[in-house]
gemmi code that builds the backbone of each chain (N, CA, C; Angstrom):
import gemmi

chains = {
    "A": [
        ("MET", (0.806, -1.101, 0.132), (-0.058, -0.130, 0.138), (0.967, 1.468, -0.098)),
        ("ALA", (2.055, 1.288, 0.969), (2.879, 2.362, 1.067), (3.443, 2.682, -0.445)),
        ("GLY", (3.443, 1.230, -0.827), (4.394, 1.551, -2.155), (3.775, 2.181, -3.319)),
        ("ILE", (2.360, 1.789, -3.346), (1.787, 2.779, -4.224), (1.495, 4.142, -4.185)),
        ("VAL", (1.004, 4.269, -2.722), (1.511, 5.594, -2.463), (2.561, 6.694, -2.927)),
        ("ILE", (3.281, 5.891, -2.808), (4.668, 6.397, -3.393), (4.759, 6.738, -4.389)),
        ("ALA", (4.673, 5.386, -5.440), (4.474, 5.641, -6.716), (3.482, 6.723, -7.630)),
        ("ILE", (2.572, 6.665, -6.666), (1.572, 7.905, -7.262), (1.874, 9.421, -7.234)),
        ("ILE", (2.645, 9.513, -5.788), (3.477, 10.550, -5.385), (4.732, 11.146, -6.645)),
        ("LEU", (5.257, 10.014, -6.964), (6.243, 9.981, -8.054), (5.573, 10.593, -9.285)),
        ("ILE", (4.832, 9.775, -9.699), (4.398, 10.058, -11.132), (3.802, 11.267, -11.307)),
        ("ALA", (2.576, 11.877, -10.015), (2.450, 13.002, -10.013), (3.268, 14.122, -10.385)),
        ("ALA", (4.342, 14.155, -9.435), (5.635, 15.044, -9.510), (6.020, 14.933, -10.726)),
        ("GLY", (6.484, 13.597, -11.569), (6.973, 13.442, -13.017), (6.227, 14.490, -13.638)),
        ("VAL", (4.550, 14.008, -13.673), (3.628, 14.949, -14.525), (3.625, 16.174, -14.636)),
        ("PHE", (4.197, 17.100, -13.426), (3.867, 18.089, -13.045), (4.967, 18.823, -13.841)),
        ("PHE", (6.272, 18.069, -13.732), (7.747, 18.733, -14.317), (7.538, 18.541, -15.669)),
        ("LEU", (6.894, 17.662, -16.404), (6.779, 17.631, -17.969), (5.688, 18.512, -18.453)),
        ("THR", (4.925, 19.054, -17.487), (3.751, 19.758, -17.965), (4.714, 21.494, -17.928)),
        ("VAL", (5.483, 21.418, -16.743), (6.532, 22.625, -16.849), (6.916, 22.892, -18.097)),
        ("SER", (7.941, 21.683, -18.342), (8.798, 21.693, -19.704), (8.222, 22.069, -20.855)),
        ("VAL", (6.781, 21.583, -21.233), (6.109, 21.753, -22.459), (5.672, 23.282, -22.019)),
        ("LEU", (5.129, 23.896, -21.419), (4.999, 25.258, -20.829), (6.273, 25.994, -21.426)),
        ("GLY", (7.377, 25.633, -20.791), (8.742, 26.112, -21.252), (8.885, 26.032, -22.994)),
        ("LEU", (8.543, 25.145, -23.211), (8.946, 24.907, -24.662), (7.827, 25.824, -25.536)),
        ("LEU", (6.707, 26.174, -25.062), (5.751, 26.885, -25.653), (5.972, 28.220, -25.735)),
        ("ARG", (6.387, 28.651, -24.366), (6.167, 30.126, -24.139), (7.626, 30.802, -23.889)),
        ("LEU", (8.750, 30.378, -23.924), (10.206, 31.045, -23.627), (10.373, 31.398, -24.936)),
        ("PRO", (11.164, 32.590, -24.897), (11.461, 33.491, -26.104), (12.369, 33.074, -27.537)),
        ("ASP", (13.182, 32.404, -26.883), (14.278, 31.729, -28.165), (14.859, 30.469, -27.746)),
        ("PHE", (15.685, 29.953, -28.910), (16.243, 28.494, -28.871), (17.017, 28.168, -27.273)),
        ("TYR", (17.806, 28.876, -27.039), (18.617, 28.613, -25.817), (17.562, 28.699, -24.520)),
        ("ALA", (16.776, 29.588, -24.484), (15.800, 29.461, -23.070), (14.908, 28.271, -23.188)),
        ("ARG", (14.594, 27.593, -24.443), (13.369, 26.405, -24.620), (14.584, 25.328, -24.550)),
        ("THR", (15.860, 25.236, -24.869), (16.373, 24.008, -24.823), (16.810, 23.813, -23.213)),
        ("HIS", (17.054, 24.904, -22.518), (17.051, 25.078, -20.968), (15.786, 24.362, -20.294)),
        ("ALA", (14.829, 24.845, -20.955), (13.513, 24.412, -20.440), (13.290, 22.807, -20.439)),
        ("VAL", (13.786, 22.229, -21.700), (13.433, 20.975, -22.179), (14.648, 20.016, -21.251)),
        ("GLY", (15.527, 20.496, -21.622), (16.642, 20.029, -21.173), (16.983, 19.441, -19.641)),
        ("LYS", (16.444, 20.146, -18.902), (16.363, 20.079, -17.219), (15.107, 19.475, -16.638)),
        ("SER", (13.966, 20.067, -17.232), (12.862, 19.700, -16.588), (11.903, 18.475, -17.058)),
        ("GLU", (12.835, 18.407, -18.626), (11.808, 16.797, -18.963), (12.452, 15.999, -18.796)),
        ("THR", (13.868, 16.208, -18.608), (14.571, 15.084, -17.753), (14.021, 14.246, -16.458)),
        ("LEU", (14.108, 15.556, -15.538), (13.690, 15.342, -13.988), (12.291, 14.396, -14.414)),
        ("GLY", (11.418, 15.004, -15.223), (10.047, 14.239, -15.119), (9.946, 13.112, -15.744)),
        ("THR", (10.682, 12.501, -16.668), (11.117, 11.246, -17.089), (11.268, 10.386, -15.907)),
        ("ILE", (12.362, 11.052, -15.632), (13.055, 9.879, -14.354), (12.151, 9.973, -13.276)),
        ("LEU", (11.095, 11.011, -12.733), (10.324, 11.042, -11.846), (9.214, 9.640, -12.089)),
        ("VAL", (8.706, 9.760, -13.467), (7.727, 8.963, -13.724), (8.429, 7.614, -14.019)),
        ("LEU", (9.545, 7.180, -14.611), (10.013, 6.057, -14.478), (10.073, 5.430, -13.271)),
        ("GLY", (10.638, 6.216, -12.285), (10.994, 6.180, -11.034), (9.404, 5.427, -10.179)),
        ("GLY", (8.552, 5.937, -10.286), (7.130, 5.605, -9.882), (6.753, 4.345, -10.668)),
        ("LEU", (7.096, 4.406, -11.822), (6.627, 2.658, -12.296), (7.441, 1.751, -11.758)),
        ("ALA", (8.847, 2.129, -11.278), (9.410, 1.076, -10.678), (9.236, 0.473, -9.439)),
        ("VAL", (8.892, 1.705, -8.584), (8.369, 1.386, -7.238), (6.887, 0.470, -7.423)),
        ("TYR", (6.047, 0.940, -8.311), (4.630, 0.468, -8.331), (4.902, -1.280, -9.101)),
        ("ASN", (6.103, -1.503, -9.441), (6.168, -2.614, -10.052), (6.695, -3.809, -9.009)),
        ("GLY", (7.564, -3.353, -8.172), (8.080, -3.971, -7.175), (9.366, -4.801, -7.869)),
        ("TRP", (9.673, -5.547, -6.922), (11.110, -6.216, -7.208), (10.930, -7.779, -8.481)),
        ("GLU", (11.071, -6.919, -9.722), (10.715, -8.190, -10.657), (12.148, -7.941, -11.950)),
        ("LEU", (11.947, -8.779, -12.723), (13.068, -8.193, -13.989), (12.680, -7.170, -14.478)),
        ("SER", (11.343, -6.699, -14.676), (10.996, -5.715, -15.798), (11.176, -4.236, -14.839)),
        ("THR", (11.277, -4.336, -13.730), (11.646, -3.076, -13.080), (13.351, -2.792, -13.060)),
        ("ALA", (14.037, -4.073, -13.222), (15.441, -3.650, -13.581), (15.732, -2.857, -14.987)),
        ("LYS", (14.603, -3.567, -15.930), (14.622, -2.905, -17.253), (14.283, -1.497, -17.295)),
        ("ILE", (13.011, -1.120, -16.429), (12.849, 0.006, -15.970), (14.122, 1.113, -15.625)),
        ("LEU", (14.825, 0.245, -14.501), (15.760, 1.194, -14.044), (17.143, 1.697, -15.005)),
        ("PHE", (17.070, 0.407, -15.854), (18.102, 0.623, -17.198), (17.781, 1.682, -17.979)),
        ("ILE", (16.346, 2.009, -18.315), (15.809, 2.874, -19.152), (15.813, 4.613, -18.478)),
        ("LEU", (15.841, 4.383, -17.110), (15.939, 5.495, -16.568), (17.368, 5.934, -16.357)),
        ("PHE", (18.442, 4.811, -16.313), (19.900, 5.507, -16.434), (20.351, 6.081, -17.456)),
        ("PHE", (19.691, 5.089, -18.877), (20.069, 5.726, -19.749), (19.536, 7.285, -20.452)),
        ("VAL", (18.159, 7.308, -19.915), (17.588, 8.756, -20.350), (18.528, 9.842, -19.531)),
        ("LEU", (18.963, 9.416, -18.141), (19.436, 10.768, -17.313), (21.059, 10.833, -18.232)),
        ("ILE", (21.713, 10.020, -18.806), (22.795, 9.969, -19.390), (22.374, 10.766, -20.865)),
        ("ALA", (21.575, 10.328, -21.377), (21.765, 10.805, -22.733), (20.725, 12.284, -23.193)),
        ("SER", (19.669, 12.433, -22.587), (19.001, 13.480, -22.718), (19.905, 14.714, -22.467)),
        ("PRO", (20.473, 15.262, -21.333), (21.153, 16.125, -21.178), (22.455, 16.713, -22.000)),
        ("THR", (22.884, 15.440, -22.761), (23.799, 15.330, -23.344), (23.634, 15.784, -24.653)),
        ("ALA", (22.485, 15.049, -25.283), (21.829, 15.492, -26.479), (21.480, 17.134, -26.487)),
        ("THR", (20.768, 17.715, -25.485), (20.601, 18.948, -25.382), (21.702, 19.883, -25.257)),
        ("HIS", (22.889, 19.534, -24.623), (24.147, 20.276, -24.831), (24.653, 20.069, -26.147)),
        ("ALA", (24.384, 19.023, -26.883), (25.321, 19.247, -27.967), (24.310, 20.031, -29.353)),
        ("VAL", (23.106, 20.144, -29.014), (22.371, 20.862, -29.763), (22.408, 22.319, -29.149)),
        ("ALA", (22.650, 22.650, -28.258), (22.761, 24.107, -27.888), (24.243, 24.914, -27.828)),
        ("ARG", (25.269, 23.752, -28.365), (26.368, 23.981, -28.481), (26.850, 24.206, -29.929)),
        ("ALA", (25.858, 22.964, -30.924), (25.931, 23.556, -32.258), (25.146, 24.949, -32.559)),
        ("ALA", (24.492, 25.077, -31.969), (23.555, 26.509, -32.368), (24.537, 27.767, -32.022)),
        ("LEU", (25.530, 27.805, -30.830), (26.179, 28.465, -30.403), (27.164, 28.718, -31.204)),
        ("ARG", (27.854, 27.713, -32.163), (29.188, 27.507, -32.577), (28.910, 28.273, -34.325)),
        ("THR", (27.352, 27.764, -34.535), (26.831, 28.561, -35.719), (26.941, 29.844, -35.601)),
        ("GLY", (26.731, 30.473, -34.532), (26.191, 31.653, -34.312), (24.858, 32.368, -34.171)),
        ("LEU", (24.151, 31.443, -33.605), (23.125, 32.017, -33.321), (23.035, 33.107, -32.000)),
        ("GLN", (22.178, 34.050, -32.018), (22.633, 35.067, -31.161), (21.838, 34.871, -30.044)),
        ("PRO", (21.964, 34.798, -28.657), (20.655, 34.508, -27.680), (20.095, 35.778, -27.552)),
        ("TRP", (18.818, 35.562, -27.160), (17.682, 36.750, -26.921), (17.848, 37.581, -25.907)),
        ("THR", (17.769, 38.824, -25.858), (17.875, 39.651, -24.856), (16.451, 40.806, -25.110)),
        ("ARG", (16.582, 41.142, -23.663), (15.318, 42.374, -23.483), (15.691, 43.302, -24.811)),
        ("GLN", (16.529, 44.084, -24.594), (17.095, 44.900, -25.540), (17.084, 44.850, -27.110)),
        ("LYS", (17.070, 43.862, -27.368), (17.098, 43.705, -28.615), (15.742, 43.357, -29.279)),
        ("ALA", (15.256, 43.009, -28.355), (13.510, 42.577, -28.511), (12.713, 43.716, -28.832)),
        ("ALA", (13.393, 44.681, -27.643), (12.697, 46.015, -27.515), (13.090, 46.868, -28.977)),
        ("GLN", (14.340, 46.711, -29.469), (14.571, 47.391, -30.946), (14.022, 47.069, -31.872)),
        ("LYS", (13.780, 45.463, -32.112), (13.211, 44.961, -33.110), (11.731, 45.731, -33.101)),
        ("ARG", (11.284, 45.611, -31.880), (9.812, 45.966, -31.909), (9.451, 47.502, -32.548)),
        ("LYS", (10.758, 48.451, -31.938), (10.608, 49.778, -32.206), (10.912, 49.928, -34.000)),
        ("LYS", (11.622, 48.955, -34.505), (11.932, 48.922, -36.103), (10.721, 48.650, -36.825)),
        ("ALA", (9.998, 47.605, -36.265), (8.766, 46.910, -36.413), (7.659, 48.215, -36.757)),
        ("GLU", (7.892, 49.158, -35.799), (6.655, 50.115, -35.628), (6.752, 51.342, -36.143)),
        ("GLN", (7.922, 51.659, -36.343), (8.318, 53.020, -37.359), (7.880, 53.151, -38.687)),
        ("PRO", (7.939, 52.074, -39.487), (7.489, 52.340, -40.908), (6.309, 52.109, -41.015)),
    ],
    "B": [
        ("MET", (30.163, 35.302, -31.127), (30.120, 34.064, -31.749), (31.671, 33.333, -31.321)),
        ("ILE", (31.577, 32.079, -30.880), (32.726, 31.626, -30.207), (33.381, 31.032, -31.523)),
        ("LYS", (34.826, 31.308, -31.764), (35.828, 31.046, -32.691), (36.323, 29.572, -32.667)),
        ("GLN", (36.505, 29.375, -31.183), (37.413, 28.075, -31.126), (36.660, 26.682, -31.599)),
        ("HIS", (37.419, 25.863, -32.088), (36.577, 24.640, -32.444), (37.115, 23.336, -31.775)),
        ("TYR", (36.705, 23.235, -30.464), (37.245, 22.094, -30.037), (36.385, 21.219, -29.603)),
        ("GLN", (36.682, 19.911, -29.231), (35.862, 19.033, -28.984), (35.114, 19.188, -28.048)),
        ("SER", (33.796, 18.465, -27.581), (33.316, 18.943, -26.193), (33.379, 17.581, -25.412)),
        ("ILE", (34.164, 17.803, -24.509), (34.526, 16.622, -23.496), (33.166, 15.369, -23.108)),
        ("VAL", (32.350, 16.397, -22.847), (31.001, 15.697, -22.458), (30.174, 14.826, -23.505)),
        ("ILE", (30.271, 15.371, -24.649), (29.729, 14.441, -25.960), (30.534, 13.209, -26.046)),
        ("GLN", (31.945, 13.336, -25.999), (32.708, 12.183, -26.250), (32.752, 10.989, -25.241)),
        ("THR", (32.719, 11.512, -23.967), (32.681, 10.737, -22.800), (30.955, 9.758, -23.029)),
        ("VAL", (30.172, 10.641, -23.259), (28.593, 10.010, -23.422), (28.679, 9.158, -24.273)),
        ("CYS", (29.030, 9.675, -25.406), (29.227, 8.826, -26.831), (29.736, 7.632, -26.805)),
        ("SER", (31.006, 7.273, -26.047), (31.698, 6.645, -26.147), (31.265, 5.279, -25.149)),
        ("LEU", (30.681, 5.856, -24.102), (30.081, 5.148, -22.873), (28.914, 4.124, -23.564)),
        ("LEU", (27.928, 5.242, -24.548), (26.662, 4.482, -24.724), (26.844, 3.603, -26.004)),
        ("ILE", (27.951, 3.658, -26.798), (27.968, 2.771, -28.201), (27.766, 1.449, -27.736)),
        ("PRO", (28.854, 0.884, -26.725), (28.481, -0.508, -26.496), (27.380, -1.215, -26.051)),
        ("PHE", (26.938, -0.274, -25.357), (25.232, -0.444, -24.786), (23.998, -0.504, -26.421)),
        ("ILE", (24.458, 0.094, -26.859), (23.713, 0.231, -28.091), (24.029, -0.883, -28.898)),
        ("GLN", (25.166, -1.341, -29.188), (25.502, -2.417, -29.885), (25.274, -3.710, -29.308)),
        ("LEU", (25.176, -3.737, -27.934), (24.570, -5.013, -27.015), (22.932, -5.251, -27.586)),
        ("PHE", (22.558, -4.055, -27.421), (20.957, -4.071, -27.368), (20.637, -4.718, -28.623)),
        ("ALA", (21.544, -4.016, -29.854), (21.076, -4.574, -31.116), (21.224, -6.262, -31.141)),
        ("LEU", (22.566, -6.476, -30.972), (22.345, -8.172, -31.035), (21.536, -8.684, -30.266)),
        ("TYR", (21.204, -8.252, -29.084), (20.085, -9.095, -28.298), (18.561, -8.941, -29.172)),
        ("VAL", (18.164, -7.501, -30.049), (17.188, -7.687, -30.740), (17.347, -8.470, -31.970)),
        ("ILE", (18.287, -8.697, -32.696), (18.526, -9.683, -33.836), (18.296, -11.282, -33.443)),
        ("ILE", (19.077, -11.491, -32.151), (18.890, -12.695, -32.041), (17.874, -12.985, -31.287)),
        ("HIS", (17.263, -12.160, -30.689), (15.774, -12.668, -29.964), (14.619, -12.267, -30.883)),
        ("GLY", (14.737, -11.816, -32.286), (13.573, -11.623, -33.149), (12.548, -12.821, -33.264)),
        ("HIS", (13.078, -13.961, -32.912), (12.123, -14.971, -33.718), (11.280, -15.297, -32.265)),
        ("TYR", (11.409, -14.832, -31.128), (10.675, -15.201, -30.159), (9.992, -13.999, -29.369)),
        ("GLY", (10.759, -12.683, -29.915), (9.339, -11.513, -29.167), (9.866, -10.445, -30.216)),
        ("PRO", (9.134, -9.417, -29.914), (9.220, -7.606, -30.567), (10.836, -7.876, -31.189)),
        ("GLY", (11.049, -7.329, -32.657), (12.584, -7.084, -32.722), (12.742, -7.878, -33.905)),
        ("GLY", (13.764, -8.061, -34.588), (14.255, -8.769, -35.815), (15.231, -8.339, -36.384)),
        ("GLY", (15.361, -8.729, -37.396), (16.846, -8.248, -38.396), (17.029, -6.899, -38.497)),
        ("PHE", (15.573, -6.437, -39.119), (15.716, -4.858, -39.506), (15.849, -4.074, -38.511)),
        ("GLN", (15.436, -4.144, -37.105), (15.533, -3.350, -36.362), (16.879, -3.763, -35.824)),
        ("GLY", (17.252, -4.744, -35.610), (18.844, -4.855, -35.014), (19.723, -4.645, -35.872)),
        ("GLY", (19.559, -4.515, -37.302), (20.738, -3.710, -38.113), (20.980, -2.411, -38.041)),
        ("VAL", (19.321, -1.620, -38.113), (19.290, -0.187, -37.666), (19.857, 0.215, -36.448)),
        ("LEU", (19.851, -0.701, -35.518), (20.519, 0.129, -34.285), (22.082, -0.488, -34.273)),
        ("LEU", (22.182, -1.484, -34.897), (24.043, -1.213, -35.281), (24.333, 0.128, -35.914)),
        ("ALA", (23.805, 0.157, -37.080), (24.107, 1.194, -38.014), (24.046, 2.753, -37.217)),
        ("VAL", (22.785, 2.678, -36.131), (22.574, 3.645, -35.361), (24.479, 4.223, -34.449)),
        ("SER", (24.605, 2.769, -33.717), (25.991, 3.207, -33.129), (27.275, 3.499, -34.341)),
        ("ILE", (27.188, 3.092, -35.157), (28.221, 3.484, -36.215), (28.220, 5.043, -36.666)),
        ("ILE", (26.711, 5.329, -36.845), (26.580, 6.777, -37.348), (26.879, 7.507, -36.108)),
        ("LEU", (26.669, 7.271, -35.117), (26.772, 7.969, -33.669), (28.495, 8.528, -33.479)),
        ("GLN", (29.061, 7.316, -33.814), (30.563, 7.584, -33.925), (31.113, 8.377, -34.952)),
        ("ARG", (30.416, 8.284, -36.100), (30.718, 9.295, -37.282), (30.853, 10.693, -36.558)),
        ("LEU", (29.470, 10.657, -36.021), (29.102, 12.082, -35.719), (29.845, 12.732, -34.736)),
        ("TYR", (30.332, 12.100, -33.663), (31.201, 12.568, -32.630), (32.451, 12.544, -33.207)),
        ("LEU", (33.098, 11.537, -33.344), (34.572, 11.361, -33.773), (35.023, 12.494, -35.185)),
        ("GLY", (34.018, 12.636, -35.902), (34.553, 13.230, -37.368), (34.715, 11.809, -38.354)),
        ("SER", (34.434, 12.413, -39.648), (34.719, 11.206, -40.484), (36.141, 10.659, -40.592)),
        ("LYS", (37.301, 11.421, -40.499), (38.625, 11.135, -40.668), (38.968, 10.078, -39.930)),
        ("ILE", (38.696, 10.225, -38.256), (39.290, 9.007, -37.718), (37.956, 8.144, -37.694)),
        ("SER", (36.824, 8.140, -37.836), (35.376, 7.086, -37.645), (36.054, 6.215, -39.034)),
        ("TYR", (36.379, 6.684, -39.971), (36.637, 6.218, -41.300), (37.886, 5.023, -40.912)),
        ("ARG", (38.649, 5.469, -40.041), (39.948, 4.564, -40.079), (39.487, 3.351, -39.025)),
        ("LYS", (38.485, 3.670, -38.158), (38.019, 2.725, -37.175), (37.020, 1.998, -37.916)),
        ("PHE", (36.313, 2.307, -38.555), (34.912, 1.554, -39.429), (34.867, 1.736, -40.891)),
        ("SER", (35.816, 1.195, -41.705), (35.923, 2.159, -43.017), (34.389, 1.926, -44.206)),
        ("PRO", (34.167, 3.051, -45.014), (32.828, 2.333, -45.655), (32.960, 1.178, -46.393)),
        ("LYS", (34.256, 0.956, -46.779), (34.714, -0.456, -47.454), (33.972, -1.757, -46.781)),
        ("MET", (34.341, -1.570, -45.353), (33.846, -2.496, -44.526), (32.613, -2.687, -44.290)),
        ("ALA", (31.727, -1.554, -44.244), (30.385, -1.417, -44.576), (29.861, -2.099, -45.828)),
        ("LEU", (30.482, -1.893, -46.834), (29.985, -2.215, -48.192), (30.124, -4.095, -48.120)),
        ("ALA", (31.149, -4.451, -47.474), (31.559, -5.845, -47.354), (30.293, -6.590, -46.194)),
        ("PHE", (30.081, -5.774, -45.374), (29.316, -6.778, -44.106), (27.672, -6.529, -44.897)),
        ("GLY", (27.282, -5.561, -45.808), (26.194, -5.347, -46.525), (25.854, -6.476, -47.756)),
        ("ALA", (27.240, -6.680, -48.198), (26.975, -7.815, -49.360), (26.916, -8.999, -48.570)),
        ("ILE", (27.763, -9.467, -47.487), (27.937, -10.728, -46.740), (26.236, -10.930, -46.217)),
        ("GLY", (25.511, -10.097, -45.704), (24.467, -10.176, -45.173), (23.421, -10.651, -46.192)),
        ("MET", (23.590, -10.295, -47.273), (22.808, -10.159, -48.582), (22.924, -11.711, -49.341)),
        ("LEU", (24.323, -12.118, -49.057), (24.392, -13.167, -49.478), (24.020, -14.446, -48.638)),
        ("ILE", (24.065, -14.375, -47.563), (23.583, -15.583, -46.271), (21.826, -15.353, -46.999)),
        ("PHE", (21.252, -14.204, -46.552), (19.985, -14.296, -47.194), (19.637, -15.188, -48.308)),
        ("GLY", (20.650, -14.670, -49.453), (20.416, -15.435, -50.669), (20.423, -17.074, -50.395)),
        ("PHE", (21.743, -17.430, -49.872), (21.967, -18.429, -49.695), (20.985, -19.417, -48.950)),
        ("ALA", (20.537, -18.739, -47.712), (19.379, -19.499, -47.055), (18.262, -19.700, -47.980)),
        ("GLY", (18.218, -18.938, -48.679), (17.060, -18.965, -49.678), (17.208, -20.174, -50.577)),
        ("VAL", (18.093, -20.308, -51.423), (18.281, -21.136, -52.629), (18.952, -22.402, -52.163)),
        ("VAL", (19.926, -22.634, -50.845), (20.130, -24.011, -50.848), (19.150, -24.824, -50.523)),
        ("PRO", (17.915, -24.469, -49.916), (16.904, -25.782, -50.020), (16.425, -26.171, -50.703)),
        ("LEU", (16.535, -25.185, -52.315), (15.891, -25.660, -53.518), (16.790, -26.841, -53.980)),
        ("ALA", (18.199, -26.829, -53.725), (18.858, -27.908, -54.201), (18.632, -29.045, -53.492)),
        ("PHE", (17.921, -28.878, -52.268), (17.723, -30.199, -51.424), (16.105, -30.844, -51.592)),
        ("GLY", (15.441, -30.015, -52.302), (14.279, -30.624, -52.402), (12.894, -29.957, -51.821)),
        ("GLY", (13.407, -28.484, -51.694), (12.245, -27.540, -51.009), (11.965, -26.728, -51.631)),
        ("ALA", (11.367, -25.770, -51.195), (10.770, -24.499, -52.107), (11.826, -23.370, -51.733)),
        ("PHE", (11.403, -22.323, -52.181), (12.705, -20.871, -52.000), (12.258, -20.686, -50.448)),
        ("LEU", (13.463, -20.286, -49.464), (13.257, -20.060, -48.327), (12.176, -21.031, -47.278)),
        ("ASP", (12.523, -22.428, -47.969), (11.836, -23.336, -47.337), (12.812, -24.190, -46.022)),
        ("TYR", (12.971, -23.553, -45.003), (13.905, -23.934, -43.776), (14.105, -25.441, -43.699)),
        ("GLU", (12.958, -26.309, -43.666), (13.213, -27.327, -43.215), (14.380, -28.534, -44.042)),
        ("ASN", (14.237, -27.800, -45.562), (15.097, -28.932, -46.038), (16.552, -28.176, -46.073)),
        ("LEU", (16.767, -27.360, -45.254), (18.107, -26.883, -45.028), (19.147, -28.443, -44.483)),
        ("PRO", (20.230, -28.012, -45.092), (21.436, -29.378, -44.989), (21.890, -29.435, -43.831)),
        ("ILE", (21.451, -28.816, -42.969), (21.680, -29.289, -41.534), (21.323, -30.627, -40.655)),
        ("PHE", (22.014, -31.656, -40.484), (21.285, -33.026, -40.396), (21.330, -33.322, -38.706)),
        ("TRP", (21.829, -32.921, -38.194), (21.622, -33.163, -36.904), (20.250, -32.199, -36.194)),
        ("VAL", (19.843, -31.644, -36.959), (18.644, -30.626, -36.132), (17.471, -31.052, -37.078)),
        ("HIS", (16.304, -31.264, -36.460), (15.265, -31.740, -37.678), (13.882, -30.617, -37.170)),
        ("GLY", (12.755, -30.803, -38.068), (11.737, -30.462, -37.686), (11.547, -29.103, -37.521)),
        ("ALA", (10.722, -28.832, -36.162), (10.445, -27.171, -36.050), (11.678, -26.219, -35.144)),
        ("GLU", (12.734, -27.496, -34.552), (13.758, -26.385, -34.547), (14.729, -26.177, -35.507)),
        ("LEU", (14.625, -26.801, -36.841), (15.539, -26.446, -37.658), (14.611, -25.235, -38.458)),
        ("ARG", (13.492, -25.295, -38.363), (12.906, -23.884, -39.021), (13.262, -22.552, -37.928)),
        ("ALA", (13.318, -22.897, -36.700), (13.481, -21.769, -35.898), (15.382, -21.457, -36.421)),
        ("LEU", (16.053, -22.425, -36.471), (17.267, -22.240, -36.735), (17.270, -21.240, -37.826)),
        ("GLY", (16.691, -21.615, -39.191), (16.882, -21.128, -40.422), (15.984, -19.779, -40.325)),
        ("ILE", (14.913, -19.324, -39.540), (14.789, -17.808, -39.300), (15.967, -17.157, -38.824)),
        ("LEU", (16.468, -17.742, -37.776), (17.746, -16.910, -36.969), (18.917, -16.721, -38.200)),
        ("ILE", (19.262, -17.705, -39.071), (19.985, -17.671, -39.952), (19.833, -16.318, -41.156)),
        ("VAL", (18.533, -16.179, -41.307), (17.820, -15.270, -42.390), (17.625, -13.893, -41.414)),
        ("GLU", (17.208, -13.873, -40.119), (17.578, -12.577, -39.558), (18.867, -11.945, -39.313)),
        ("ILE", (19.973, -12.805, -38.916), (21.183, -12.368, -39.189), (21.897, -12.105, -40.184)),
        ("GLY", (21.547, -12.404, -41.383), (21.544, -11.904, -42.743), (21.275, -10.495, -42.782)),
        ("ILE", (19.846, -10.572, -42.688), (18.749, -9.319, -42.861), (19.625, -8.066, -41.973)),
        ("GLY", (20.000, -8.503, -40.511), (20.665, -7.305, -40.254), (21.895, -6.962, -40.108)),
        ("LEU", (22.746, -7.883, -41.079), (23.976, -7.377, -41.696), (23.973, -6.652, -42.782)),
        ("ALA", (22.878, -6.906, -43.606), (22.545, -6.226, -45.086), (22.087, -4.788, -44.520)),
        ("VAL", (21.160, -4.677, -43.504), (20.531, -3.719, -43.009), (21.597, -2.470, -42.707)),
        ("PHE", (22.560, -3.129, -42.030), (23.497, -2.276, -41.609), (24.520, -1.841, -42.204)),
        ("GLY", (24.692, -2.504, -43.058), (25.879, -2.115, -44.023), (25.336, -0.845, -45.221)),
        ("THR", (24.085, -1.411, -45.222), (23.499, -0.253, -46.188), (23.137, 0.745, -45.786)),
        ("LEU", (22.708, 1.181, -44.358), (22.271, 2.362, -43.714), (23.710, 2.948, -43.362)),
        ("VAL", (24.827, 2.302, -43.090), (26.166, 3.214, -43.044), (26.374, 3.834, -44.202)),
        ("LEU", (26.272, 2.844, -45.419), (26.570, 3.394, -46.402), (26.012, 4.626, -47.305)),
        ("ILE", (24.329, 4.481, -46.853), (23.467, 5.707, -47.197), (24.096, 6.717, -46.228)),
        ("PHE", (24.493, 6.675, -44.763), (24.521, 7.743, -44.482), (25.979, 8.553, -44.926)),
        ("ASP", (26.989, 7.599, -45.326), (28.341, 8.338, -45.700), (28.165, 8.785, -46.988)),
        ("SER", (27.329, 8.073, -48.202), (27.067, 8.660, -49.343), (26.583, 10.289, -49.187)),
        ("LEU", (25.610, 10.412, -48.304), (24.792, 11.494, -47.994), (25.929, 12.797, -47.361)),
        ("VAL", (26.543, 12.046, -46.501), (27.630, 13.350, -46.378), (28.565, 13.488, -46.814)),
        ("GLY", (28.608, 12.861, -47.799), (29.642, 13.184, -49.323), (31.018, 13.134, -49.074)),
        ("GLU", (31.637, 12.568, -48.111), (33.026, 12.998, -48.239), (34.044, 11.792, -49.074)),
        ("ARG", (35.118, 11.811, -49.487), (35.382, 11.013, -50.138), (36.215, 9.770, -49.537)),
        ("TRP", (35.994, 8.892, -49.683), (36.846, 7.900, -49.118), (37.225, 6.104, -50.078)),
    ],
}
model = gemmi.Model(1)
for chain_id, residues in chains.items():
    chain = gemmi.Chain(chain_id)
    for i, (resn, *xyz) in enumerate(residues, 1):
        res = gemmi.Residue()
        res.name, res.seqid = resn, gemmi.SeqId(i, " ")
        for name, pos in zip(("N", "CA", "C"), xyz):
            atom = gemmi.Atom()
            atom.name, atom.element = name, gemmi.Element(name[0])
            atom.pos, atom.b_iso = gemmi.Position(*pos), 0.0
            res.add_atom(atom)
        chain.add_residue(res)
    model.add_chain(chain)
structure = gemmi.Structure()
structure.add_model(model)
structure.setup_entities()
């Protein structure tokens, strides 16, 4: 019984973090901020959901498989985010700032 | 804009750690193909992905030295030959095309022989898909080899 409660709490927390990451992906202004949102909170959300599933499952073979998936997600997802953001920086994508956005808005309004 | 072009240690470490696991899982998918989900095509794609990941993080110069496109060509051809022989050899021993029960392996009989034939064909398909996908990647990148 206690295992089920812990699993529900973990999965609910994971769904919360996944929702936050989706909000960040939709609402944040530029590429770097979006990778920041997706890279951190999506990894944490996936880990929490998988950990909840592992707790719910108990000691079985499939739990070991879930833990393997958790481990590889934990390694691979931030690395992929790092690689993509690094490639963007090296090809010269400028980060978003408040001043640049304000200048662009002025230019668009003037003519 | 950053002008230095150095290799990222994070990507190198993680990729070199992940590639053996990907290859192990690919072998599992190929061997396990006739009991559960998976099979030759999926396992071959996973093997090819491990090599393509190596090409991406090492750069083509070093990666070609470790696994050259000619070797990929050879693997694809060997896989296709295995598939072809598993299809044609039963014809010579009095069966139909891909009729595994007539393969000339005389110490196995019946259903076991059929399972073994499926395994042989899966290995052939896996090798062929592996070589072909690596070759497609190398042709799309378009460097000389």
